[in-house]
N, C-alpha and C positions, 0 to 999 in steps of 0.2 A: 664314482667314488674317489674322493681326493686323497692325496698322499698321507694326510694326517689320519683320515679314516682307515686307509689301508694299513697304516702302521700299527693300528690297534690289534691287528691279527697276525703280527709278526713276532717271532721269538728269535733271539740270537742263537748261535751254534751251541753254546753250553746249555742254554735253557732247553733247547730241543733234545740234547743228550740226556739232560736231567729228567725231563718229562718222559722220554722214551725208556730210560732205565727204571724209573718208578713204575711206569706202565707195564714193563716186562715182568717185573717181580710180581705185581698184582695180578697180571694175566696168568702167570704160572700158578699162583695160589688159588685164584678163582677156578681155573681149569681143573686143578687137582681136587678142589672141593666138590665140584659138580660132576666130575667123572664118576664119582662113587655114589652120589645121591640116588640115582635111579635104581641102583642094584644093592645098596648097602644093607637093606633088610635081609635080602637073600644071603649075603655074605655073613651077616651076624648069626643067621640061623644055622650055619655050619658049626658054630661053637656053642650055641645054647638055644633052648626053646623059650627062654624068658624074654617076653616082649619089652619088659621094663629095662633089662640090661642092654638089649639091643638099642633101645631108645637113648639110654645114657651114653652108649658108645657113639651113636650118631650125633647127639647134641654136645658131647664132651668137647669137641673142637671149638664150637661157638662159646662154650663156657670159659675156657682158658683164654680164648681170644679176648673175651670181654674183660676178664680179670687183669690181663697184662697190657691192654692198650694204653690206659692212662699212665701207668708206671714207665712204659717205654717212651711215651710222649714227653713226660717230665724229664727223664734222663737225657733225651735228645735235645731238649731245651737248654740243658746245662752243659752237655759234653759234645754236642754236634750230631747232626742227622746221619751222616754217611756211615760212621762207625757203627751206630746202633742198628742201622738197616742191614749191614753186612753180617754182623754178629747175630742179629735176631733171626736170620734165616737158618741158622744151625739147628735149633730145636725143631723147626718145620721138617727139615731133612731127616733128622734122627727119628722123629715121631712116625713119619711115613715108612721108614725102614722097619720099625717095630711092628707097625700095622700090616706090613707085607707078610710076615709069618709070626703072628702073635701067640699061636698055640692054644690059647684059651680066650674066652670073652673078656676076661680081666686084663689080659695082655693087650687086646684090641682097645679097651677103654684107656689103658695107660698110654698106648701109642697115640690115640686121638688127643688126649689131654696134652701130651708133650708137643705134638704138631701144632696145636692151637696156641701154645704159649709163646711161639715166635711171632709176637704181635707187632709187626713193623709198619702196619698200614698208616697209623697216625703220624709216625716219623716221616714216611715218604710223602704223604699229602702235605704235611707242614713244610717240608723242604720245597715243594713246588709252589705252595701258596706264598712263601716269603721270598721266593726267587724270581717271581714274575710280577709285573706292575698290577695294581689292584683292578684296573679296567680290563685285564686279560685273564683274570682268575677263573671266571666261569668258562671261558673258552678252553683254558688249560684243563679244567675238570672234564669238559666234553671230550677233549682229545684223549685224556686218560680213559674216559668211559667207553669210547668206541671199541678199543681192543679188549677191554675187560668184559664188556657186554658180549662181544663176539666169542671170547673164550668160554664164557658161561654157556652160551648157546651151543658151541661145539662140544663142550664137556658133556652136556645133557644128551646130545645126540650120539657121541662116540662111546660114552661109558658102557652102555649095554652092548654095543657092537664089539668093542675090544674085549669086554668080559666074556662074551660068548665064545671067543676064539682063543684068548690067552689066559683066561681065568680072572676072577675078580681080584685076587691077590696081586696080580701083575699091575693093576691100576695104581696101587700104593708105591710099588717100586718105580713105576714110571714117574709118579709125582715127586719122589725123592730125587731121581736123576735130573729131572727138569728144574727142581729147586737149586741144585748145584750149579746148573748152567745159568740160572736167572741172575745170580749175583755178579757174574763176570762183567756186564756192562757198567755196573755201579763203580767199579774201580777206575773207569775212565772219566767219571764226572768230576769236574772241578767245583768243589763246594766251599764257600767261604761263609762262616757264621756271621750274622749281622753284628755290627759293632755296637756293643752295649757297654754302658758305664758299669762300674762296680756295683752301684746301688741297683741299677736295672737288672744286673745278673743275679743279685741276691733275691730279687723279686721274681725272677724267671720261673715259669711254671705255675703261676697263680690261676686257679680255676674260677671261672666266672659263673655266677648264678644263672645268667641268661643262657650260657652254654649248656648247663645241666637241663634246663627246661627244653631247649631245642633237642638235646639228647634224648629226652623222653619221646619226642616225635620220632626220632630214629629207632628207638626201641619198639614203638608201636608199628611202624612201617615194616621192620624186620620180622616182627611176630606175624604180621599179615602175610609177608612173603613166604615164610616157612609153612604156614597153614596151606597156602596155595600149592607149594611143592609136595606137601603130604598128600593133598587131594589129587594132583596131576596124574601120577601113575595109576591110581585107583580108577579115576574116571577114564583115563586114556585106554586102559585095558578093557574097561566095560564098553566103551564106544567104538574102539578101533581094533580090539584084539591085542594079543601079546606082541605082535610085530607091527612096527611103524608108528606107535603112539608117540615116541620121542620126537617125531617130526612135527608134532602139534605146535611146538614153540618156535619153529624156524621163522615164519613170517611175523608172528607177534613181536619177537625180539628185534628183528630187522626193522620193522616199521616203527616200533616204539623207540628204538635207539636213534633212528634217523630224525624223527620229529623232535626228540629231546635235544639232539645236537643243533638243529635249526633254532630251537627255542633258546639255546644258550646265548646266541648272539643278542637276542632281545634282553635276556637277563643281565648281560654284561653292561647294558645301557641303563643301569640303575633300577632294574626291576626284579632284583633277586627275591625279595619278600613276596611280590606278586606271583612269581612263578612257583615259589614254595607253596603258597596257598592253592594255586591251580593244581599242582601235583597231587595234593591230598584230596581235592574234590574229584579229580579224575579217577583216582584209585577207588574212592567211595562209590562212584557211578558203576564201576566194574563188578561190584559185589553180586547183585542178583543175576547178572549175565553169566558169571562164572559158576556160581554155587547152586542156584536153584532152577533157573530156566532150562538148562540142558536136561536135567532129570525130570522136571515137570512136563516138558513138551516132547521129550525124546529127540529133539533137534540139536545135533552136536554143533551146528553153526553158531548157536548162542555162546558156547564156550570159546570158539575161535574168535568171535568178535569181542567178547569180554576179556580174553587174554590180550588182545591188541590194546584195548583201552587200559588194562592194568599196566602193561609194560610201558605205555606212553607216560602214565603218571609216575610209575616207579623210576623210570629212567630219568625223567626230569628231576625228581627228588634226589637221585644219586648225584646229579650234576650241581644243583643249586644249594644244597644244605651245607656242604663244607665251606664254600665261600661265605655263606651267611654266618657260620661260626667264626670265621676269621674276621669278619666285620664287627662281631660282638666281642672280640678278644683283644688284649693288648699285644703289641708286636713281639714282646719277649715271651709270650705264652701260647703261641699258636699250637705247638705240639701238645701241651697239656690239655687244651680245650678241644682240639680235634680228637685227641685221645679219649676224652670223656665221651664225645659223641660216638666214636667207634666202639667204645666199651658198651654203651647202651645198645648200639646196633647188634653187636654180637651176642649180648645177653638176650636180646629180643629173638635172635635165631634159636638160642637154646630153649627159651620158654615156648616159642612158636612150634618147635618140633613136638614138644609134649602136648601143647594145646591142640595141635592137629589130630593127634590120636584120641584125645578126650572129646573133642567136639564132633568130628566127622564120623568116626567108627569105620570099620572095614567094609561094612555092607552098603554104604552110601544110601541110607534111607532118606526119604524126603523130609520127614520131621527133623532128622539130625542136621540136614543141610539148611533147613529154615532156621534152626537154632544157631548154626554157624554163621549164616548171613546176618542175623540180628546182632550177634556178638561182634562180628567184624565191622559192621556199619557203625556200631557204638564206639569201637576202637578208633575209627577214622574221625568221628566227631570229636572224640577226646583229644586226638592228635591236633586238630584244628584249635582247640582250646589252649593246649600247651604251646602252640605257635603264637597265639594271640598275646599271651601274657608277656613275653619278652619283647615282642615287636609292635604290639598294638596294631598289627597289620599295616604298618607304615615302613617305608624304606629306610634302611640304615645307611647314612650317607658316607661314612668312613669308619675305619677301625677305631676301637677304643684307644685312647692315648696310653702311652707306656707308663 
């Protein structure tokens, strides 16, 4: 590999600090989210017997995350990423403190809504995207994705373990304390807003139609993901019992993440759209293996294989879609358009949580899972259509002009 080729994979010191700081904040958020996912229903039941209210509390975080992503992105386009990221972590911390001792289910709902309103993901990703060269953006997203994926995996595994020893409420206190710690590295990042003319600054934050269409893909992927996680504990307990099912995701996440990172190197060589298409097709292939074959055959290996395939597709999607958005956006509107994409993603989580309960049911009957598979397969086909409209399945050579 020559020096030019090697240089493609290098970041300077400040870029490394920036990527590390954004990754740290997102790691903490992802860890906090998935610490409580496997045990949230049980926690909610200590306050109410209403499945609907518990579902609203669970999905509330995703709802406000969705509503505030684009506004935070637009504000960061105008006033700078760093300030918005630091200030945006305050609601996350406060919301988790409220959820620690909410007293009623309505307090828990309020805490979750407040925690989700600290929507700094779009600002952080935009900071990274505009601070590294275009040919290294997929690699930067892969570097971000490794610790985020790891924290997601660790959260799923440790949540039930910590809950059984310290209480489920402690998980929210832990998330708040880690949230405070997460903003510290951001103070050491040197961030300089891109030089924009007065006219460019007035146009900053313009939302592109293409970004909205790709955002629909993110919505559908996130919906799928939440249905998967609604199904996971139900199938895990059925197949493995109440102990040990959380380890189901260990190898699928590791293998899926590793393949996605390897793929990012090829995506960086002008194949972003190709790998976006492949990610959706791979997720589509996982549907019967995850949702119908394990129940139909009684062989839990089907789920294990399907989960690996799902995480390969989903991990690739997490890496390639944000750079695709940046290529479809003007340079003064990265935050707004990435914010739209993240808004759609988090709204997909909210809808997906509800959809899981409607489609799957608690009994995991085969007819219900057949229905679920048909709906999810249709969703992924629809995602491919939404991707085709703005890209025509062709590579976007460069970002939209300012």
